N, C-alpha and C positions, 0 to 999 in steps of 0.2 A: 527945827524937820527932822534931822537926821538921828533924836533919840525921839522918837515917833516912829519914824521908820524902824528903827532897831530892835524896838519896841513892839512891834506887830509883828515884825521878823520869825524873832525869837518863838512869838507865839505859833503864828502859822507852823513854821517848820517842826515846832515839837508836835503839833496837830496831824500833820502830814507823814510824818516820821510813823505814830503810834498807829496810824487808817493805814500805811502801809505794810506794818511789821501784824496787821490786824486779817489783812487781806490774804494772807498767807495762812492763817487757821483757820481759812475756809476750806480747806484739801480736806479737810476732815470728817464732811460732809461726801457722802456718797460708799459706794461699797454695797457689800450685801450683811455689815452688822446693826444690831438696834437701833431706835435712834435714842436711847438711852445710852448706850457704848459711843455714840454719835458724838453728843452734848457733853459726854465729861470727855472726850478728846478735845473738843472745840473748847472747854474751858481749861485742858489743861496747858492747852497749845499759849492762850493768852492771858498767863499768870504775867507775863515780862511785859502785857500791854497794861494790866491793872497797875503794874506798878509805874509804867510812865504814866499813866492817868492820877494818879498822886502825886506824883511828881509834878505833873504839869498844874495842878489844882493848889498844891503847893508853892509854885512857881509865878503862878497867878497874882497873889497877894506878897508872898516873900521872894523876892527875887535870886535876890543870894542863897539861899538854903534850898529852893529849886534846882537854881542852876548847879548848886553842889551834886544833890541829887540826880539832878540826868549825868552830872560826869560819874558820877559814883555808880550808875546805870551804864553808861558806856565800858563803864571797867571791867563790871561784871559779865556783860554779856562780851564781851572781849575777850572774857576769860573764858567763858564758856562754849561760842563760836571759834577755839583756839586762833583767835585774832595775829594776836601777838606772835605764836609758833607756827607761822606758816601756808593761816588760810587767809590771806588779806582779800580774799572776796567777799568777806564779811563786812568789813570796812564801807563797803555801796547799802547798808542796813543801817550799821550803828554808826556811821561815820557822822550823819546829821543830829544823831542824838547829842555830840560830844560839841556841835558845833551851837546847837541850840540851848545846852548849856553855859556854854564860856559868852552868848548874847546875852544870856538873862542877867549874868555875871557882870557884863560890861556895861550892859542899859542901868544898870544901879549903880555900878559906879561911878559913871560919866554922870548920869542926873544928878548926884549929888554937889556937885562945882557948881 
């Protein structure tokens, strides 16, 4: 029962983290720019979301590889947001990505036994 909860906790947390990051990119719509420039800005803001969706697809089948991708994404976003040098508030956004990565790896390691 615990393994089933851990499995779905990791997946749901990853999906919610992706949706949370996607929500912030919606601010690119609005203003007086053309629709094409707004769409380009939207796609540019969603590059980390696309990487996380790719990691989730990998993690759905290969949990250790996907978990490692989530942890690598956490480190990359931490460097990008300067989390480790003073901007600790960004942990609210990227912290669940780390927890999801650990949960994917932990589920796979515990389910082998």
